[in-house]
C-alpha positions as CSV (number, residue, x, y, z in Angstrom):
1,M,81.6,-124.4,-14.7
2,K,80.6,-128.0,-15.0
3,K,83.4,-130.5,-15.3
4,T,83.6,-134.3,-15.3
5,V,86.4,-136.1,-13.4
6,V,87.1,-139.7,-14.2
7,I,89.2,-141.5,-11.5
8,T,90.6,-145.0,-11.4
9,G,90.9,-146.7,-8.1
10,A,88.5,-144.3,-6.5
11,N,87.2,-146.6,-3.7
12,R,90.1,-146.3,-1.3
13,G,93.4,-144.5,-0.5
14,L,94.2,-141.4,-2.5
15,G,91.5,-142.2,-5.1
16,K,88.8,-142.1,-2.4
17,A,90.4,-138.9,-1.0
18,F,90.0,-137.3,-4.5
19,V,86.3,-138.1,-4.4
20,D,85.9,-136.9,-0.8
21,V,87.2,-133.5,-1.9
22,L,85.4,-133.2,-5.3
23,I,82.0,-134.3,-4.0
24,K,81.7,-131.0,-2.3
25,D,81.7,-129.2,-5.6
26,Q,78.2,-129.2,-7.0
27,D,79.5,-128.4,-10.5
28,C,81.7,-131.6,-10.5
29,F,80.4,-134.9,-11.9
30,I,82.6,-137.8,-10.8
31,V,83.0,-141.1,-12.6
32,S,84.6,-143.9,-10.5
33,L,86.4,-146.6,-12.5
34,S,86.9,-149.1,-9.7
35,R,86.2,-152.7,-8.6
36,S,84.0,-151.6,-5.7
37,L,82.5,-148.6,-3.8
38,S,83.4,-147.3,-0.4
39,E,80.6,-147.1,2.1
40,E,80.2,-143.3,1.7
41,Q,80.1,-143.6,-2.1
42,K,77.1,-145.9,-2.0
43,S,74.9,-143.0,-0.8
44,Y,76.1,-140.4,-3.3
45,S,73.5,-138.9,-5.7
46,S,73.6,-140.1,-9.3
47,K,73.6,-136.4,-10.3
48,Q,77.1,-136.1,-9.0
49,F,78.6,-139.6,-8.9
50,Y,78.6,-142.5,-11.3
51,F,80.2,-145.9,-10.5
52,L,81.4,-148.1,-13.3
53,E,82.6,-151.4,-11.9
54,L,85.8,-152.1,-13.7
55,D,88.7,-154.5,-13.2
56,L,91.7,-152.9,-14.8
57,S,93.5,-156.2,-15.0
58,K,91.0,-157.6,-17.5
59,N,91.0,-157.2,-21.3
60,N,87.6,-155.5,-21.5
61,V,88.5,-152.0,-20.4
62,E,87.9,-150.3,-23.7
63,S,84.5,-152.0,-24.2
64,R,83.4,-151.2,-20.7
65,I,84.3,-147.5,-20.8
66,T,82.2,-146.8,-23.9
67,V,79.5,-145.7,-21.5
68,L,81.5,-142.5,-21.1
69,K,80.1,-141.2,-24.4
70,D,76.6,-141.1,-22.7
71,L,77.9,-139.4,-19.5
72,I,80.1,-136.7,-20.9
73,G,79.0,-133.6,-22.9
74,D,81.1,-130.7,-24.1
75,E,82.4,-129.8,-20.6
76,P,86.1,-130.0,-19.5
77,V,87.1,-133.5,-18.6
78,Y,89.8,-134.6,-16.2
79,F,91.2,-138.1,-16.1
80,I,93.1,-139.0,-12.9
81,N,95.2,-142.1,-13.4
82,N,95.4,-143.2,-9.8
83,A,95.0,-147.0,-9.6
84,N,98.2,-149.0,-9.4
85,I,99.4,-152.3,-7.8
86,I,102.8,-152.8,-6.3
87,E,102.6,-156.5,-5.7
88,P,104.5,-158.8,-5.9
89,V,107.4,-157.3,-4.0
90,V,110.0,-159.9,-4.9
91,T,113.2,-160.1,-6.8
92,I,113.0,-160.5,-10.6
93,E,113.8,-164.2,-10.7
94,H,110.7,-164.8,-8.5
95,L,108.2,-163.0,-10.8
96,D,105.8,-165.3,-12.6
97,T,104.1,-164.6,-15.9
98,E,100.7,-164.1,-14.3
99,A,102.1,-161.4,-11.9
100,I,103.8,-159.7,-14.8
101,D,100.7,-159.7,-17.0
102,K,98.5,-158.3,-14.1
103,A,100.9,-155.5,-13.2
104,I,101.3,-154.5,-16.9
105,S,97.6,-154.6,-17.4
106,V,96.7,-152.5,-14.3
107,N,99.7,-150.1,-14.2
108,I,100.3,-149.6,-17.9
109,K,97.9,-151.1,-20.5
110,S,94.7,-149.8,-18.9
111,T,96.1,-146.2,-18.6
112,M,97.1,-146.3,-22.3
113,V,93.7,-147.6,-23.3
114,I,91.7,-145.0,-21.3
115,T,94.0,-142.1,-22.5
116,N,93.6,-143.3,-26.1
117,Y,89.8,-143.5,-25.7
118,F,89.6,-139.9,-24.5
119,L,91.8,-138.5,-27.2
120,R,89.9,-140.3,-29.9
121,N,86.3,-139.6,-28.7
122,F,86.5,-136.2,-27.0
123,K,88.6,-134.2,-29.4
124,T,86.7,-131.0,-28.8
125,N,86.7,-131.2,-25.0
126,L,89.3,-129.5,-23.0
127,L,91.1,-132.6,-21.6
128,T,93.4,-132.8,-18.6
129,F,95.3,-136.0,-17.8
130,V,96.7,-136.4,-14.3
131,N,99.1,-139.3,-13.6
132,I,99.7,-140.1,-10.0
133,S,103.3,-141.1,-10.2
134,S,105.9,-141.9,-7.6
135,G,109.5,-141.3,-6.7
136,A,109.9,-145.0,-7.8
137,A,109.6,-143.8,-11.4
138,N,113.1,-142.4,-11.1
139,R,114.7,-144.5,-8.4
140,A,115.5,-148.2,-8.6
141,I,114.2,-150.0,-5.5
142,C,115.1,-153.6,-4.9
143,N,112.1,-156.0,-5.2
144,W,110.0,-153.3,-6.9
145,S,110.9,-154.0,-10.5
146,L,107.3,-154.1,-11.8
147,Y,106.2,-151.0,-9.9
148,C,109.3,-148.9,-10.7
149,S,109.2,-149.8,-14.3
150,S,105.5,-149.2,-14.8
151,K,105.7,-145.8,-13.1
152,A,108.6,-144.7,-15.3
153,F,106.7,-146.0,-18.4
154,I,103.6,-144.0,-17.8
155,E,105.6,-140.8,-16.9
156,M,107.2,-141.0,-20.4
157,F,103.9,-141.9,-22.0
158,F,102.4,-138.7,-20.7
159,K,105.4,-136.7,-21.7
160,V,105.1,-137.9,-25.3
161,A,101.3,-137.3,-25.2
162,Q,101.9,-133.7,-24.2
163,C,104.2,-133.3,-27.2
164,E,101.6,-134.8,-29.5
165,Y,98.5,-133.0,-28.1
166,P,99.6,-129.5,-26.9
167,P,96.0,-128.2,-26.6
168,H,95.5,-130.6,-23.7
169,S,97.3,-130.9,-20.4
170,F,99.3,-133.8,-19.0
171,F,100.6,-133.9,-15.5
172,N,103.0,-136.4,-13.8
173,I,102.6,-135.8,-10.1
174,N,104.5,-137.6,-7.3
175,P,102.3,-137.4,-4.2
176,G,105.0,-138.5,-1.8
177,V,104.6,-141.1,0.9
178,M,101.0,-141.4,2.3
179,D,99.2,-143.2,5.1
180,T,97.4,-145.7,2.8
181,G,96.8,-149.4,2.6
182,M,99.6,-149.7,0.1
183,Q,102.0,-148.4,2.7
184,K,100.8,-150.8,5.3
185,S,101.2,-153.6,2.8
186,L,104.8,-152.5,2.2
187,R,105.6,-152.5,5.9
188,D,104.5,-156.1,6.0
189,S,106.6,-157.1,3.0
190,H,110.2,-158.2,2.8
191,F,112.7,-156.1,0.8
192,P,116.0,-154.3,1.6
193,D,114.5,-150.8,2.3
194,V,111.5,-152.0,4.4
195,E,112.9,-150.5,7.6
196,N,112.9,-147.0,6.1
197,F,109.2,-147.3,5.4
198,K,108.6,-148.6,8.9
199,D,110.5,-145.6,10.3
200,L,108.4,-143.1,8.2
201,H,105.3,-144.6,9.8
202,K,106.7,-144.6,13.4
203,E,107.9,-141.0,13.0
204,G,104.6,-139.8,11.7
205,Q,106.0,-138.7,8.4
206,L,103.2,-140.2,6.2
207,K,100.9,-137.6,4.7
208,A,97.1,-137.8,5.0
209,P,95.6,-138.8,1.6
210,I,92.9,-136.1,2.0
211,D,95.6,-133.4,2.3
212,V,97.5,-134.8,-0.7
213,A,94.4,-135.0,-2.8
214,A,93.5,-131.3,-2.1
215,E,97.0,-130.2,-3.0
216,I,97.0,-132.1,-6.3
217,L,93.6,-130.9,-7.3
218,K,94.8,-127.3,-6.6
219,T,97.9,-127.9,-8.8
220,V,95.8,-129.1,-11.8
221,Q,93.4,-126.2,-11.2
222,L,90.6,-128.4,-10.0
223,G,90.3,-127.2,-6.4
224,T,87.0,-126.3,-4.9
């Protein structure tokens, strides 16, 4: 059965891994909402892959995604809320207004806007919303105030959405620690728990994004 999968941050890390798995399914049409393309994605057929250049920190998200009306028919639609930023990793007193605004826009506001858009404009489609969450949603980590708070916010947002829209499906999924650029950035940062993250890398305990992507897609019944 044909289905459309819309993914934020699909150009790297776990987002790219989702695309790597889904591109093998000929019945899957992938829409990447990202700032750029990976090298492999540049060669994908337009019959299976559509790139919408989008900066989630800007205020034009809703106007930019109106193109989805032309791309999506009556097929099931999956929205994978993957894009997130963790920076700046600093104590609360060192946060500036610009950093706060950017984190809220990328991690919270854009997710709410896109979810709202799907619920308003695709009422008759079978909709599945997948939020890539984190253990940080339920655990306070020093210097991660913006990230922890935004992860907790979207988890509750999806829980409320499930109450309001029972015909559709909403998932909050914690993928665990993965070998991604974000993890490398964290190992280079300064915060009380940084040594724990360095140890995870040294001990080979970081999961491969491709394996995590395949497992999550299976969980939401989107496996190939």
